C-alpha positions in Angstrom: 76.2 121.8 123.0 74.2 122.6 119.8 74.7 120.3 116.5 76.9 121.3 113.5 75.6 121.4 110.1 77.7 120.3 107.5 77.9 120.3 103.5 79.4 117.6 101.6 78.0 118.8 98.5 76.0 121.4 97.8 74.2 120.6 94.7 73.0 117.6 96.5 70.3 119.4 98.1 69.7 122.1 95.7 70.8 125.6 97.4 73.5 126.3 94.7 72.7 128.5 91.7 70.9 126.8 88.4 73.2 125.8 86.0 74.4 127.5 82.7 73.2 127.1 78.9 74.1 124.3 77.5 77.6 124.9 74.7 77.0 121.1 74.1 74.7 119.1 72.4 74.2 116.3 74.9 73.0 113.8 71.9 76.6 114.4 70.1 79.7 112.0 70.2 81.7 111.8 73.1 83.5 114.8 74.1 87.2 115.4 73.2 89.3 114.6 76.5 92.1 116.0 74.3 90.5 119.5 75.1 90.9 120.6 78.9 87.7 122.9 79.0 86.4 118.9 79.2 88.4 118.2 82.9 87.8 119.9 86.0 91.5 118.7 87.2 93.6 118.3 85.0 97.4 118.8 85.9 99.6 122.2 83.9 96.3 122.9 82.1 92.9 123.3 83.8 92.9 122.8 87.5 89.3 123.2 90.0 91.5 121.1 92.5 93.5 123.8 93.5 91.9 125.7 96.3 92.6 125.7 99.9 93.6 122.7 102.2 93.1 124.5 105.4 91.8 123.0 107.9 90.9 124.4 111.6 91.4 121.2 114.0 89.3 121.5 117.1 90.7 119.5 120.2 88.8 118.1 122.9 89.5 121.0 125.2 87.9 123.7 122.6 91.3 124.9 121.3 91.3 125.9 117.4 94.7 125.4 115.5 94.5 126.4 111.9 96.7 123.9 109.6 97.9 124.6 106.5 98.0 121.5 104.2 100.0 121.6 100.7 99.5 120.2 97.9 101.9 117.6 96.9 104.5 119.7 94.5 106.1 116.3 92.6 103.6 113.5 93.6 105.0 110.4 92.6 101.3 108.9 91.9 97.8 109.9 89.8 94.6 110.0 91.3 91.2 109.8 88.5 88.1 110.9 90.2 85.0 110.7 89.1 82.6 113.4 91.5 78.8 112.0 92.4 75.3 113.2 91.6 75.4 117.3 91.6 74.1 118.4 87.9 71.4 121.1 88.7 70.8 120.6 84.6 67.6 120.5 83.4 67.7 117.5 81.2 68.4 113.8 81.8 71.9 114.3 82.0 74.1 117.2 82.3 76.3 119.4 79.4 80.0 119.9 79.4 79.8 122.7 81.1 81.1 122.9 85.1 79.1 125.0 87.3 79.6 125.8 90.5 78.0 122.8 91.9 80.7 120.8 90.0 83.2 122.9 91.5 82.0 122.4 94.8 82.0 119.0 94.7 85.5 118.4 93.5 87.1 121.0 95.8 85.1 118.9 99.2 86.3 115.8 97.7 88.9 115.4 95.3 91.3 118.4 96.5 92.5 117.0 99.7 94.2 114.0 97.6 96.5 116.5 96.2 98.5 116.0 99.8 99.5 112.7 97.9 98.6 112.4 94.2 98.7 114.1 90.7 94.6 114.7 90.6 93.0 114.2 87.3 88.8 114.7 87.4 86.6 114.5 84.0 83.5 116.2 83.2 81.1 113.8 82.1 77.3 114.0 81.0 76.2 112.4 84.3 72.8 111.8 84.8 71.3 115.0 86.5 70.0 115.7 89.9 67.2 117.6 88.3 66.2 114.4 86.7 66.6 111.9 89.7 64.2 114.1 92.0 62.0 114.1 89.1 62.1 110.6 89.0 62.0 110.1 92.9 58.8 112.4 92.5 56.8 109.6 90.3 58.2 111.4 86.8 60.0 108.0 85.8 63.5 107.4 84.2 62.9 108.9 80.5 65.6 110.9 79.1 68.6 109.4 81.3 71.2 107.2 79.4 73.6 105.6 82.0 75.6 104.4 78.7 76.5 108.1 78.3 77.9 108.4 81.7 80.5 104.9 81.0 80.7 106.1 77.7 82.5 109.8 78.6 84.6 108.2 81.8 85.8 105.4 79.6 87.1 107.9 76.7 88.7 110.2 79.9 90.0 107.0 81.4 91.6 105.9 78.3 92.7 109.5 77.2 94.5 109.6 80.5 96.1 106.3 80.1 97.1 107.3 76.1 98.4 111.1 77.1 99.2 111.4 80.7 99.8 108.3 82.4 103.5 107.3 81.0 103.2 104.0 83.6 102.5 105.7 86.3 100.4 104.1 89.3 96.9 105.3 89.7 94.2 105.6 92.5 90.7 105.3 90.8 88.2 107.5 93.4 84.4 108.1 93.1 81.2 108.9 95.2 77.7 107.6 94.4 77.1 107.7 90.7 80.6 108.7 90.3 81.4 105.3 91.9 79.0 103.4 90.0 80.5 104.5 87.0 83.8 103.8 87.8 82.6 99.8 89.2 81.8 99.6 85.6 84.6 100.7 83.8 86.9 98.2 86.2 84.7 95.4 85.7 84.6 95.8 81.9 88.1 97.5 81.3 90.3 97.1 84.2 89.7 93.7 85.7 91.9 90.7 84.3 93.3 93.3 81.6 97.0 94.2 81.6 96.1 97.5 82.8 94.8 96.5 85.9 98.7 96.3 87.1 98.7 99.8 86.9 95.7 100.3 89.6 97.2 100.9 92.9 93.7 100.7 94.1 90.0 101.6 94.0 88.0 103.6 96.4 84.1 103.0 95.5 82.4 105.4 98.3 79.1 105.5 98.8 78.2 102.9 96.5 76.6 99.5 96.8 79.7 96.6 95.4 79.1 93.5 95.6 81.3 90.8 96.5 80.9 87.0 97.4 79.2 85.8 101.0 82.4 85.1 102.9 84.5 85.9 100.1 87.3 89.0 99.4 86.5 88.8 95.9 83.6 87.7 93.4 80.5 89.7 92.4 80.5 93.1 90.8 84.4 91.8 90.0 86.2 88.8 89.5 89.5 89.1 90.0 89.8 92.3 91.9 89.7 91.7 95.5 88.4 93.9 98.5 91.4 95.4 100.5 92.1 93.3 103.5 95.2 95.2 104.6 96.8 98.5 104.1 99.6 97.5 102.2 97.3 95.5 99.5 97.3 96.9 96.1 95.1 96.5 93.0 92.2 96.2 95.6 88.9 97.8 96.4 88.2 99.8 99.6 84.2 100.6 99.5 81.2 101.5 102.2 78.3 103.2 103.0 77.9 105.5 106.2 75.0 105.3 108.6 74.8 106.4 112.4 75.3 103.7 114.8 71.7 104.7 116.1 69.9 104.9 113.4 71.0 102.0 111.1 69.4 101.1 107.5 65.8 100.8 107.1 64.4 97.7 105.3 64.0 99.7 101.9 67.4 101.7 101.8 68.9 101.7 98.8 72.3 101.6 100.3 74.2 99.0 102.2 72.8 95.8 99.7 73.1 93.8 96.8 70.2 92.1 95.2 72.4 89.2 93.7 71.9 85.7 95.9 75.4 84.8 97.6 76.5 88.3 97.5 76.7 91.3 100.1 77.5 94.6 99.9 81.1 95.3 100.7 82.5 97.9 103.5 86.2 98.5 104.1 86.7 101.1 105.9 90.2 103.1 105.6 90.8 103.9 109.2 90.0 100.2 109.7 92.6 99.0 107.2 95.3 101.9 108.7 94.3 100.5 112.9 93.0 103.8 114.2 90.7 103.9 116.5 88.7 107.1 115.8 87.8 108.8 112.2 89.7 111.9 110.6 87.2 113.1 109.2 87.5 116.8 107.3 83.9 118.0 107.8 82.5 121.2 105.9 81.2 124.0 107.9 78.7 125.2 105.8 74.7 125.4 106.1 72.9 122.4 104.7 70.1 124.5 104.1 68.2 127.8 105.1 66.1 126.0 107.1 69.2 124.5 109.0 71.6 127.7 109.5 75.3 126.7 110.9 75.1 126.1 114.7 78.5 127.0 116.8 81.0 123.9 116.5 81.8 124.4 120.4 80.0 126.5 123.4 82.0 129.1 122.0 81.1 129.5 119.3 84.1 130.2 117.1 84.6 131.6 113.7 85.7 129.2 111.3 86.7 130.7 108.0 89.1 127.3 106.8 87.1 125.1 103.8 87.4 122.3 106.6 87.3 121.2 110.0 88.6 118.5 111.8 87.4 117.3 115.3 90.2 114.6 117.1 88.7 112.0 118.7 84.5 113.0 118.3 84.0 110.3 115.5 84.7 106.4 115.4 83.4 104.0 112.8 83.2 100.0 112.3 81.5 97.5 109.4 78.8 96.4 110.5 76.9 93.4 109.2 73.0 93.5 110.2 70.5 91.1 108.0 70.7 92.1 104.5 72.7 95.4 105.2 76.4 95.5 105.3 77.3 98.8 106.2 80.0 101.8 108.1 78.2 102.6 111.5 79.4 106.1 112.5 79.3 107.1 116.2 80.0 110.6 117.6 81.4 110.2 121.0 79.4 113.5 123.0 81.0 114.2 126.7 79.5 116.8 128.9 83.4 117.6 129.5 83.8 118.1 125.8 82.8 121.6 124.6 82.3 120.8 121.3 79.1 119.8 118.7 77.3 116.9 120.2 76.4 115.3 116.9 77.7 115.8 113.5 75.3 116.1 110.6 75.2 115.1 106.8 71.7 113.5 106.1 69.8 114.1 103.0 66.6 116.3 104.3 63.4 116.7 102.5 60.2 118.7 103.4 62.4 119.5 106.9 62.4 115.3 106.8 65.3 112.7 107.4 65.9 110.7 105.4 66.9 107.9 107.4 67.5 105.4 104.2 70.0 107.6 102.7 72.2 107.5 106.0 74.9 110.0 106.3 75.5 109.7 102.5 76.7 113.2 102.0 79.2 113.4 104.0 80.5 109.5 103.2 83.7 110.6 101.5 84.7 113.3 104.1 84.2 111.3 107.4 87.2 109.1 105.9 89.3 111.7 104.3 91.9 111.7 106.3 92.6 108.1 106.5 92.3 107.5 102.8 94.8 110.1 102.1 96.9 108.3 104.1 95.8 105.1 103.1 97.1 106.2 99.6 100.6 106.8 100.1 100.6 103.7 101.9 99.4 101.9 98.9 101.5 103.6 96.6 104.4 103.5 98.4 103.5 99.4 98.5 102.7 99.6 94.8 106.4 101.2 93.6 108.0 98.8 96.0 106.4 96.7 93.3 107.8 98.2 90.0 111.1 98.2 91.7 110.5 101.9 92.9 111.2 103.7 96.2 
């Protein structure tokens, strides 16, 4: 059996085309979110989320089954999604043009939630991947404006509340930089405020959410706790993922917080639901030209759907080890199982695996099936508190 190479966000490793010319002054005032062009996903107006959700399920005996997963026609709740660092624009902050990298990550990370909710995904002037690469190469952080990111997302959130929410429950979803921005939004604009009553939950994936050691609340948020059951609402799900046999090295940027008396949160949706293995929605594409796609099985099937599911192949659990708290991911290779021995979602640079990033590229994909089911369960619990069925 051979490894399978996956793509969670193509732009994160620089294999998509450069961004087009800016049609928005990055130094200008906050974007007008009354304009559909400033959203990636805006129901009824502009929707990069209207993509195929078909999956190819590969069972342990090698059987392939194509499953068509439908977008909900009249979902009872909303999702508000903020995407991770993907922009290939040249500046420190991106423009307000949606390029292939933004559309691609929305299709991979946000679109599957439409099986359960109505999706809102604003464009925002994020700190670019280009600028972060320069900084990591020793170029410094000049030109990056993190206040711009929160101001944009705050404006989109307020526009959504004023013009689209209509008292509905809303699930906040983010990954990486998007989760960091949402963490700040919740801390500054939602925690302890009346609007918190509308928050079904927040899924802050691929970032370090601090929580008081030995407790479920305190740290990043004063009143918003971690989720401890599948029927709890107004709570947070958060994790960063690493291979079970490649734990975070001492210098890892993920899985720990620096504040005394706090640890990084780890709440796994699959664990909350009591599921023993992960219902991962993996992406059958190459990570780079130097790592071409390998067969999913010994029979080397042709995969034509956007997602692949491999029931029973992968499991995960939250682990506390030293200063780190993270989701340890295990692939269960079996000589009798014709499927791939392992999955890949590692960040690569110069042909080298960057262990301090873990499986950051596929954080969301690993728990996607469970997250959608958990969202439905928490939304039902939230609606019950509102006297709705």
